[in-house]
PDB file with SEQRES, HELIX, SHEET and CRYST1 records, atoms N, CA, C and O in Angstrom:
SEQRES   1 A   67  UNK UNK UNK UNK UNK UNK UNK UNK UNK UNK UNK UNK UNK          
SEQRES   2 A   67  UNK UNK UNK UNK UNK UNK UNK UNK UNK UNK UNK UNK UNK          
SEQRES   3 A   67  UNK UNK UNK UNK UNK UNK UNK UNK UNK UNK UNK UNK UNK          
SEQRES   4 A   67  UNK UNK UNK UNK UNK UNK UNK UNK UNK UNK UNK UNK UNK          
SEQRES   5 A   67  UNK UNK UNK UNK UNK UNK UNK UNK UNK UNK UNK UNK UNK          
SEQRES   6 A   67  UNK UNK                                                      
HELIX    1 AA1 UNK A   30  UNK A   42  1                                  13    
SHEET    1 AA1 3 UNK A  24  UNK A  29  0                                        
SHEET    2 AA1 3 UNK A  11  UNK A  17 -1                                        
SHEET    3 AA1 3 UNK A  46  UNK A  51 -1                                        
CRYST1    1.000    1.000    1.000  90.00  90.00  90.00 P 1           1          
ATOM      1  N   UNK A   1     142.001 -45.278 -23.889  1.00  0.00           N  
ATOM      2  CA  UNK A   1     142.043 -46.436 -24.740  1.00  0.00           C  
ATOM      3  C   UNK A   1     143.374 -46.434 -25.485  1.00  0.00           C  
ATOM      4  O   UNK A   1     143.819 -45.400 -25.985  1.00  0.00           O  
ATOM      5  N   UNK A   2     143.990 -47.585 -25.551  1.00  0.00           N  
ATOM      6  CA  UNK A   2     145.273 -47.667 -26.236  1.00  0.00           C  
ATOM      7  C   UNK A   2     145.089 -48.355 -27.568  1.00  0.00           C  
ATOM      8  O   UNK A   2     144.296 -49.290 -27.685  1.00  0.00           O  
ATOM      9  N   UNK A   3     145.811 -47.905 -28.568  1.00  0.00           N  
ATOM     10  CA  UNK A   3     145.743 -48.520 -29.890  1.00  0.00           C  
ATOM     11  C   UNK A   3     146.637 -49.743 -29.927  1.00  0.00           C  
ATOM     12  O   UNK A   3     147.708 -49.759 -29.320  1.00  0.00           O  
ATOM     13  N   UNK A   4     146.201 -50.753 -30.632  1.00  0.00           N  
ATOM     14  CA  UNK A   4     147.040 -51.942 -30.754  1.00  0.00           C  
ATOM     15  C   UNK A   4     147.820 -51.850 -32.059  1.00  0.00           C  
ATOM     16  O   UNK A   4     147.294 -51.416 -33.084  1.00  0.00           O  
ATOM     17  N   UNK A   5     149.058 -52.258 -32.005  1.00  0.00           N  
ATOM     18  CA  UNK A   5     149.920 -52.238 -33.185  1.00  0.00           C  
ATOM     19  C   UNK A   5     150.349 -53.655 -33.486  1.00  0.00           C  
ATOM     20  O   UNK A   5     150.709 -54.409 -32.582  1.00  0.00           O  
ATOM     21  N   UNK A   6     150.311 -54.014 -34.738  1.00  0.00           N  
ATOM     22  CA  UNK A   6     150.818 -55.316 -35.149  1.00  0.00           C  
ATOM     23  C   UNK A   6     152.329 -55.236 -35.237  1.00  0.00           C  
ATOM     24  O   UNK A   6     152.895 -54.275 -35.757  1.00  0.00           O  
ATOM     25  N   UNK A   7     152.957 -56.261 -34.721  1.00  0.00           N  
ATOM     26  CA  UNK A   7     154.413 -56.339 -34.843  1.00  0.00           C  
ATOM     27  C   UNK A   7     154.735 -56.719 -36.280  1.00  0.00           C  
ATOM     28  O   UNK A   7     154.032 -57.530 -36.883  1.00  0.00           O  
ATOM     29  N   UNK A   8     155.774 -56.147 -36.820  1.00  0.00           N  
ATOM     30  CA  UNK A   8     156.186 -56.463 -38.181  1.00  0.00           C  
ATOM     31  C   UNK A   8     156.771 -57.869 -38.205  1.00  0.00           C  
ATOM     32  O   UNK A   8     157.730 -58.164 -37.491  1.00  0.00           O  
ATOM     33  N   UNK A   9     156.191 -58.728 -39.027  1.00  0.00           N  
ATOM     34  CA  UNK A   9     156.683 -60.095 -39.175  1.00  0.00           C  
ATOM     35  C   UNK A   9     157.683 -60.103 -40.315  1.00  0.00           C  
ATOM     36  O   UNK A   9     157.375 -59.629 -41.408  1.00  0.00           O  
ATOM     37  N   UNK A  10     158.880 -60.636 -40.079  1.00  0.00           N  
ATOM     38  CA  UNK A  10     159.871 -60.682 -41.161  1.00  0.00           C  
ATOM     39  C   UNK A  10     159.351 -61.478 -42.360  1.00  0.00           C  
ATOM     40  O   UNK A  10     158.759 -62.545 -42.199  1.00  0.00           O  
ATOM     41  N   UNK A  11     159.579 -60.952 -43.546  1.00  0.00           N  
ATOM     42  CA  UNK A  11     159.169 -61.611 -44.775  1.00  0.00           C  
ATOM     43  C   UNK A  11     160.393 -62.071 -45.547  1.00  0.00           C  
ATOM     44  O   UNK A  11     161.450 -61.443 -45.497  1.00  0.00           O  
ATOM     45  N   UNK A  12     160.232 -63.172 -46.258  1.00  0.00           N  
ATOM     46  CA  UNK A  12     161.301 -63.718 -47.081  1.00  0.00           C  
ATOM     47  C   UNK A  12     160.788 -63.968 -48.483  1.00  0.00           C  
ATOM     48  O   UNK A  12     159.638 -64.365 -48.673  1.00  0.00           O  
ATOM     49  N   UNK A  13     161.639 -63.736 -49.458  1.00  0.00           N  
ATOM     50  CA  UNK A  13     161.314 -63.996 -50.856  1.00  0.00           C  
ATOM     51  C   UNK A  13     161.900 -65.356 -51.214  1.00  0.00           C  
ATOM     52  O   UNK A  13     163.104 -65.575 -51.085  1.00  0.00           O  
ATOM     53  N   UNK A  14     161.040 -66.268 -51.665  1.00  0.00           N  
ATOM     54  CA  UNK A  14     161.449 -67.613 -52.055  1.00  0.00           C  
ATOM     55  C   UNK A  14     161.389 -67.687 -53.570  1.00  0.00           C  
ATOM     56  O   UNK A  14     160.335 -67.456 -54.162  1.00  0.00           O  
ATOM     57  N   UNK A  15     162.510 -68.008 -54.203  1.00  0.00           N  
ATOM     58  CA  UNK A  15     162.567 -68.167 -55.656  1.00  0.00           C  
ATOM     59  C   UNK A  15     162.825 -69.636 -55.948  1.00  0.00           C  
ATOM     60  O   UNK A  15     163.819 -70.207 -55.500  1.00  0.00           O  
ATOM     61  N   UNK A  16     161.918 -70.239 -56.704  1.00  0.00           N  
ATOM     62  CA  UNK A  16     162.085 -71.635 -57.116  1.00  0.00           C  
ATOM     63  C   UNK A  16     162.921 -71.638 -58.384  1.00  0.00           C  
ATOM     64  O   UNK A  16     162.521 -71.071 -59.401  1.00  0.00           O  
ATOM     65  N   UNK A  17     164.089 -72.281 -58.323  1.00  0.00           N  
ATOM     66  CA  UNK A  17     165.008 -72.305 -59.441  1.00  0.00           C  
ATOM     67  C   UNK A  17     164.716 -73.517 -60.332  1.00  0.00           C  
ATOM     68  O   UNK A  17     164.307 -74.571 -59.846  1.00  0.00           O  
ATOM     69  N   UNK A  18     164.931 -73.354 -61.630  1.00  0.00           N  
ATOM     70  CA  UNK A  18     164.753 -74.461 -62.563  1.00  0.00           C  
ATOM     71  C   UNK A  18     163.306 -74.844 -62.802  1.00  0.00           C  
ATOM     72  O   UNK A  18     163.019 -76.008 -63.082  1.00  0.00           O  
ATOM     73  N   UNK A  19     162.390 -73.893 -62.700  1.00  0.00           N  
ATOM     74  CA  UNK A  19     160.966 -74.206 -62.881  1.00  0.00           C  
ATOM     75  C   UNK A  19     160.472 -73.820 -64.268  1.00  0.00           C  
ATOM     76  O   UNK A  19     159.266 -73.816 -64.511  1.00  0.00           O  
ATOM     77  N   UNK A  20     161.372 -73.498 -65.173  1.00  0.00           N  
ATOM     78  CA  UNK A  20     160.967 -73.113 -66.523  1.00  0.00           C  
ATOM     79  C   UNK A  20     161.574 -71.781 -66.898  1.00  0.00           C  
ATOM     80  O   UNK A  20     162.459 -71.271 -66.211  1.00  0.00           O  
ATOM     81  N   UNK A  21     161.089 -71.215 -68.001  1.00  0.00           N  
ATOM     82  CA  UNK A  21     161.670 -69.953 -68.465  1.00  0.00           C  
ATOM     83  C   UNK A  21     161.476 -68.796 -67.477  1.00  0.00           C  
ATOM     84  O   UNK A  21     162.327 -67.914 -67.366  1.00  0.00           O  
ATOM     85  N   UNK A  22     160.362 -68.812 -66.774  1.00  0.00           N  
ATOM     86  CA  UNK A  22     160.120 -67.767 -65.767  1.00  0.00           C  
ATOM     87  C   UNK A  22     160.195 -68.402 -64.390  1.00  0.00           C  
ATOM     88  O   UNK A  22     159.565 -69.428 -64.136  1.00  0.00           O  
ATOM     89  N   UNK A  23     160.954 -67.798 -63.518  1.00  0.00           N  
ATOM     90  CA  UNK A  23     161.078 -68.333 -62.158  1.00  0.00           C  
ATOM     91  C   UNK A  23     159.826 -68.002 -61.351  1.00  0.00           C  
ATOM     92  O   UNK A  23     159.215 -66.947 -61.515  1.00  0.00           O  
ATOM     93  N   UNK A  24     159.469 -68.932 -60.481  1.00  0.00           N  
ATOM     94  CA  UNK A  24     158.342 -68.730 -59.585  1.00  0.00           C  
ATOM     95  C   UNK A  24     158.875 -68.099 -58.305  1.00  0.00           C  
ATOM     96  O   UNK A  24     159.817 -68.609 -57.698  1.00  0.00           O  
ATOM     97  N   UNK A  25     158.268 -66.990 -57.901  1.00  0.00           N  
ATOM     98  CA  UNK A  25     158.709 -66.270 -56.705  1.00  0.00           C  
ATOM     99  C   UNK A  25     157.511 -66.098 -55.781  1.00  0.00           C  
ATOM    100  O   UNK A  25     156.423 -65.718 -56.214  1.00  0.00           O  
ATOM    101  N   UNK A  26     157.732 -66.388 -54.492  1.00  0.00           N  
ATOM    102  CA  UNK A  26     156.700 -66.201 -53.472  1.00  0.00           C  
ATOM    103  C   UNK A  26     157.276 -65.393 -52.327  1.00  0.00           C  
ATOM    104  O   UNK A  26     158.477 -65.446 -52.063  1.00  0.00           O  
ATOM    105  N   UNK A  27     156.433 -64.653 -51.656  1.00  0.00           N  
ATOM    106  CA  UNK A  27     156.829 -63.959 -50.435  1.00  0.00           C  
ATOM    107  C   UNK A  27     156.104 -64.637 -49.286  1.00  0.00           C  
ATOM    108  O   UNK A  27     154.882 -64.781 -49.309  1.00  0.00           O  
ATOM    109  N   UNK A  28     156.871 -65.057 -48.274  1.00  0.00           N  
ATOM    110  CA  UNK A  28     156.298 -65.788 -47.150  1.00  0.00           C  
ATOM    111  C   UNK A  28     156.779 -65.199 -45.834  1.00  0.00           C  
ATOM    112  O   UNK A  28     157.781 -64.485 -45.784  1.00  0.00           O  
ATOM    113  N   UNK A  29     156.053 -65.507 -44.776  1.00  0.00           N  
ATOM    114  CA  UNK A  29     156.457 -65.079 -43.446  1.00  0.00           C  
ATOM    115  C   UNK A  29     157.539 -66.010 -42.923  1.00  0.00           C  
ATOM    116  O   UNK A  29     157.695 -67.130 -43.410  1.00  0.00           O  
ATOM    117  N   UNK A  30     158.270 -65.552 -41.952  1.00  0.00           N  
ATOM    118  CA  UNK A  30     159.414 -66.281 -41.418  1.00  0.00           C  
ATOM    119  C   UNK A  30     159.036 -67.691 -40.952  1.00  0.00           C  
ATOM    120  O   UNK A  30     159.850 -68.608 -41.067  1.00  0.00           O  
ATOM    121  N   UNK A  31     157.849 -67.881 -40.441  1.00  0.00           N  
ATOM    122  CA  UNK A  31     157.424 -69.180 -39.940  1.00  0.00           C  
ATOM    123  C   UNK A  31     157.257 -70.237 -41.019  1.00  0.00           C  
ATOM    124  O   UNK A  31     157.221 -71.429 -40.712  1.00  0.00           O  
ATOM    125  N   UNK A  32     157.154 -69.824 -42.271  1.00  0.00           N  
ATOM    126  CA  UNK A  32     156.950 -70.758 -43.368  1.00  0.00           C  
ATOM    127  C   UNK A  32     158.248 -71.184 -44.050  1.00  0.00           C  
ATOM    128  O   UNK A  32     158.243 -72.140 -44.825  1.00  0.00           O  
ATOM    129  N   UNK A  33     159.339 -70.509 -43.785  1.00  0.00           N  
ATOM    130  CA  UNK A  33     160.587 -70.741 -44.508  1.00  0.00           C  
ATOM    131  C   UNK A  33     161.105 -72.162 -44.303  1.00  0.00           C  
ATOM    132  O   UNK A  33     161.450 -72.828 -45.279  1.00  0.00           O  
ATOM    133  N   UNK A  34     161.167 -72.637 -43.077  1.00  0.00           N  
ATOM    134  CA  UNK A  34     161.709 -73.971 -42.803  1.00  0.00           C  
ATOM    135  C   UNK A  34     160.906 -75.048 -43.523  1.00  0.00           C  
ATOM    136  O   UNK A  34     161.487 -75.983 -44.074  1.00  0.00           O  
ATOM    137  N   UNK A  35     159.589 -74.932 -43.525  1.00  0.00           N  
ATOM    138  CA  UNK A  35     158.748 -75.922 -44.193  1.00  0.00           C  
ATOM    139  C   UNK A  35     158.986 -75.922 -45.701  1.00  0.00           C  
ATOM    140  O   UNK A  35     159.001 -76.984 -46.323  1.00  0.00           O  
ATOM    141  N   UNK A  36     159.171 -74.745 -46.292  1.00  0.00           N  
ATOM    142  CA  UNK A  36     159.435 -74.671 -47.730  1.00  0.00           C  
ATOM    143  C   UNK A  36     160.792 -75.263 -48.084  1.00  0.00           C  
ATOM    144  O   UNK A  36     160.931 -75.917 -49.118  1.00  0.00           O  
ATOM    145  N   UNK A  37     161.790 -75.042 -47.239  1.00  0.00           N  
ATOM    146  CA  UNK A  37     163.113 -75.633 -47.474  1.00  0.00           C  
ATOM    147  C   UNK A  37     163.018 -77.151 -47.389  1.00  0.00           C  
ATOM    148  O   UNK A  37     163.571 -77.860 -48.231  1.00  0.00           O  
ATOM    149  N   UNK A  38     162.323 -77.646 -46.382  1.00  0.00           N  
ATOM    150  CA  UNK A  38     162.166 -79.092 -46.226  1.00  0.00           C  
ATOM    151  C   UNK A  38     161.422 -79.696 -47.414  1.00  0.00           C  
ATOM    152  O   UNK A  38     161.813 -80.743 -47.930  1.00  0.00           O  
ATOM    153  N   UNK A  39     160.363 -79.041 -47.840  1.00  0.00           N  
ATOM    154  CA  UNK A  39     159.575 -79.529 -48.983  1.00  0.00           C  
ATOM    155  C   UNK A  39     160.424 -79.545 -50.251  1.00  0.00           C  
ATOM    156  O   UNK A  39     160.387 -80.513 -51.011  1.00  0.00           O  
ATOM    157  N   UNK A  40     161.172 -78.500 -50.480  1.00  0.00           N  
ATOM    158  CA  UNK A  40     162.024 -78.433 -51.671  1.00  0.00           C  
ATOM    159  C   UNK A  40     163.070 -79.540 -51.651  1.00  0.00           C  
ATOM    160  O   UNK A  40     163.315 -80.178 -52.675  1.00  0.00           O  
ATOM    161  N   UNK A  41     163.683 -79.770 -50.509  1.00  0.00           N  
ATOM    162  CA  UNK A  41     164.690 -80.818 -50.397  1.00  0.00           C  
ATOM    163  C   UNK A  41     164.113 -82.205 -50.618  1.00  0.00           C  
ATOM    164  O   UNK A  41     164.753 -83.057 -51.235  1.00  0.00           O  
ATOM    165  N   UNK A  42     162.918 -82.432 -50.122  1.00  0.00           N  
ATOM    166  CA  UNK A  42     162.276 -83.735 -50.272  1.00  0.00           C  
ATOM    167  C   UNK A  42     161.901 -84.030 -51.718  1.00  0.00           C  
ATOM    168  O   UNK A  42     161.791 -85.191 -52.112  1.00  0.00           O  
ATOM    169  N   UNK A  43     161.706 -82.972 -52.511  1.00  0.00           N  
ATOM    170  CA  UNK A  43     161.294 -83.142 -53.907  1.00  0.00           C  
ATOM    171  C   UNK A  43     162.406 -82.810 -54.909  1.00  0.00           C  
ATOM    172  O   UNK A  43     162.151 -82.696 -56.108  1.00  0.00           O  
ATOM    173  N   UNK A  44     163.634 -82.655 -54.414  1.00  0.00           N  
ATOM    174  CA  UNK A  44     164.769 -82.392 -55.296  1.00  0.00           C  
ATOM    175  C   UNK A  44     164.723 -81.041 -55.987  1.00  0.00           C  
ATOM    176  O   UNK A  44     165.279 -80.873 -57.072  1.00  0.00           O  
ATOM    177  N   UNK A  45     164.063 -80.083 -55.363  1.00  0.00           N  
ATOM    178  CA  UNK A  45     163.948 -78.734 -55.934  1.00  0.00           C  
ATOM    179  C   UNK A  45     165.018 -77.842 -55.319  1.00  0.00           C  
ATOM    180  O   UNK A  45     165.454 -78.054 -54.187  1.00  0.00           O  
ATOM    181  N   UNK A  46     165.428 -76.846 -56.088  1.00  0.00           N  
ATOM    182  CA  UNK A  46     166.348 -75.838 -55.568  1.00  0.00           C  
ATOM    183  C   UNK A  46     165.577 -74.541 -55.382  1.00  0.00           C  
ATOM    184  O   UNK A  46     164.789 -74.137 -56.238  1.00  0.00           O  
ATOM    185  N   UNK A  47     165.821 -73.899 -54.248  1.00  0.00           N  
ATOM    186  CA  UNK A  47     165.193 -72.610 -53.986  1.00  0.00           C  
ATOM    187  C   UNK A  47     166.245 -71.631 -53.503  1.00  0.00           C  
ATOM    188  O   UNK A  47     167.283 -72.013 -52.964  1.00  0.00           O  
ATOM    189  N   UNK A  48     165.953 -70.378 -53.708  1.00  0.00           N  
ATOM    190  CA  UNK A  48     166.777 -69.279 -53.214  1.00  0.00           C  
ATOM    191  C   UNK A  48     165.941 -68.543 -52.179  1.00  0.00           C  
ATOM    192  O   UNK A  48     164.807 -68.154 -52.459  1.00  0.00           O  
ATOM    193  N   UNK A  49     166.488 -68.350 -50.992  1.00  0.00           N  
ATOM    194  CA  UNK A  49     165.771 -67.685 -49.904  1.00  0.00           C  
ATOM    195  C   UNK A  49     166.490 -66.375 -49.605  1.00  0.00           C  
ATOM    196  O   UNK A  49     167.681 -66.358 -49.297  1.00  0.00           O  
ATOM    197  N   UNK A  50     165.738 -65.275 -49.703  1.00  0.00           N  
ATOM    198  CA  UNK A  50     166.310 -63.953 -49.413  1.00  0.00           C  
ATOM    199  C   UNK A  50     165.353 -63.176 -48.528  1.00  0.00           C  
ATOM    200  O   UNK A  50     164.139 -63.247 -48.719  1.00  0.00           O  
ATOM    201  N   UNK A  51     165.886 -62.428 -47.553  1.00  0.00           N  
ATOM    202  CA  UNK A  51     165.009 -61.584 -46.739  1.00  0.00           C  
ATOM    203  C   UNK A  51     164.472 -60.426 -47.577  1.00  0.00           C  
ATOM    204  O   UNK A  51     165.185 -59.864 -48.408  1.00  0.00           O  
ATOM    205  N   UNK A  52     163.227 -60.083 -47.350  1.00  0.00           N  
ATOM    206  CA  UNK A  52     162.613 -58.922 -48.016  1.00  0.00           C  
ATOM    207  C   UNK A  52     162.859 -57.697 -47.143  1.00  0.00           C  
ATOM    208  O   UNK A  52     162.851 -57.785 -45.915  1.00  0.00           O  
ATOM    209  N   UNK A  53     163.073 -56.573 -47.780  1.00  0.00           N  
ATOM    210  CA  UNK A  53     163.203 -55.352 -46.975  1.00  0.00           C  
ATOM    211  C   UNK A  53     161.862 -55.031 -46.317  1.00  0.00           C  
ATOM    212  O   UNK A  53     160.797 -55.299 -46.873  1.00  0.00           O  
ATOM    213  N   UNK A  54     161.942 -54.459 -45.142  1.00  0.00           N  
ATOM    214  CA  UNK A  54     160.716 -54.084 -44.450  1.00  0.00           C  
ATOM    215  C   UNK A  54     160.030 -52.945 -45.192  1.00  0.00           C  
ATOM    216  O   UNK A  54     160.693 -52.013 -45.649  1.00  0.00           O  
ATOM    217  N   UNK A  55     158.703 -53.013 -45.315  1.00  0.00           N  
ATOM    218  CA  UNK A  55     157.995 -51.901 -45.952  1.00  0.00           C  
ATOM    219  C   UNK A  55     158.089 -50.667 -45.067  1.00  0.00           C  
ATOM    220  O   UNK A  55     158.232 -50.779 -43.849  1.00  0.00           O  
ATOM    221  N   UNK A  56     158.010 -49.495 -45.676  1.00  0.00           N  
ATOM    222  CA  UNK A  56     158.076 -48.277 -44.858  1.00  0.00           C  
ATOM    223  C   UNK A  56     156.904 -48.231 -43.882  1.00  0.00           C  
ATOM    224  O   UNK A  56     155.785 -48.617 -44.221  1.00  0.00           O  
ATOM    225  N   UNK A  57     157.169 -47.764 -42.688  1.00  0.00           N  
ATOM    226  CA  UNK A  57     156.132 -47.655 -41.669  1.00  0.00           C  
ATOM    227  C   UNK A  57     155.299 -46.407 -41.899  1.00  0.00           C  
ATOM    228  O   UNK A  57     155.830 -45.339 -42.205  1.00  0.00           O  
ATOM    229  N   UNK A  58     153.993 -46.549 -41.748  1.00  0.00           N  
ATOM    230  CA  UNK A  58     153.125 -45.382 -41.834  1.00  0.00           C  
ATOM    231  C   UNK A  58     153.339 -44.535 -40.588  1.00  0.00           C  
ATOM    232  O   UNK A  58     153.479 -45.067 -39.487  1.00  0.00           O  
ATOM    233  N   UNK A  59     153.362 -43.244 -40.757  1.00  0.00           N  
ATOM    234  CA  UNK A  59     153.510 -42.395 -39.571  1.00  0.00           C  
ATOM    235  C   UNK A  59     152.292 -42.564 -38.671  1.00  0.00           C  
ATOM    236  O   UNK A  59     151.194 -42.858 -39.143  1.00  0.00           O  
ATOM    237  N   UNK A  60     152.494 -42.379 -37.409  1.00  0.00           N  
ATOM    238  CA  UNK A  60     151.407 -42.505 -36.447  1.00  0.00           C  
ATOM    239  C   UNK A  60     150.411 -41.372 -36.690  1.00  0.00           C  
ATOM    240  O   UNK A  60     150.742 -40.198 -36.525  1.00  0.00           O  
ATOM    241  N   UNK A  61     149.211 -41.730 -37.077  1.00  0.00           N  
ATOM    242  CA  UNK A  61     148.211 -40.712 -37.424  1.00  0.00           C  
ATOM    243  C   UNK A  61     147.189 -40.526 -36.312  1.00  0.00           C  
ATOM    244  O   UNK A  61     146.183 -39.841 -36.497  1.00  0.00           O  
ATOM    245  N   UNK A  62     147.448 -41.140 -35.147  1.00  0.00           N  
ATOM    246  CA  UNK A  62     146.528 -40.958 -34.023  1.00  0.00           C  
ATOM    247  C   UNK A  62     146.574 -39.513 -33.545  1.00  0.00           C  
ATOM    248  O   UNK A  62     147.625 -38.873 -33.559  1.00  0.00           O  
ATOM    249  N   UNK A  63     145.436 -39.021 -33.129  1.00  0.00           N  
ATOM    250  CA  UNK A  63     145.403 -37.687 -32.528  1.00  0.00           C  
ATOM    251  C   UNK A  63     145.555 -37.846 -31.022  1.00  0.00           C  
ATOM    252  O   UNK A  63     144.872 -38.647 -30.383  1.00  0.00           O  
ATOM    253  N   UNK A  64     146.447 -37.078 -30.496  1.00  0.00           N  
ATOM    254  CA  UNK A  64     146.664 -37.102 -29.064  1.00  0.00           C  
ATOM    255  C   UNK A  64     145.559 -36.279 -28.405  1.00  0.00           C  
ATOM    256  O   UNK A  64     145.079 -35.286 -28.952  1.00  0.00           O  
ATOM    257  N   UNK A  65     145.176 -36.730 -27.213  1.00  0.00           N  
ATOM    258  CA  UNK A  65     144.178 -35.959 -26.455  1.00  0.00           C  
ATOM    259  C   UNK A  65     144.811 -34.662 -25.980  1.00  0.00           C  
ATOM    260  O   UNK A  65     145.919 -34.658 -25.443  1.00  0.00           O  
ATOM    261  N   UNK A  66     144.104 -33.578 -26.180  1.00  0.00           N  
ATOM    262  CA  UNK A  66     144.612 -32.289 -25.713  1.00  0.00           C  
ATOM    263  C   UNK A  66     143.832 -31.873 -24.486  1.00  0.00           C  
ATOM    264  O   UNK A  66     142.613 -32.037 -24.436  1.00  0.00           O  
ATOM    265  N   UNK A  67     144.528 -31.334 -23.493  1.00  0.00           N  
ATOM    266  CA  UNK A  67     143.834 -30.933 -22.261  1.00  0.00           C  
ATOM    267  C   UNK A  67     142.923 -29.747 -22.440  1.00  0.00           C  
ATOM    268  O   UNK A  67     142.283 -29.310 -21.484  1.00  0.00           O  
TER     269      UNK A  67                                                      
END                                                                             
């Protein structure tokens, strides 16, 4: 039996600028970035888009079969 691994999906940090004293920050997957940019542009909002660093990978904890 083989273990399935999820592929790491790139994450981006979206900061909404000019939203008050505290900025609103969201973390989204790469597939959502274009829609957020389009939405911000349509509503006259400014956003800052930055890639998030990848989280550290957990070491493989599977036990190998021993003969």
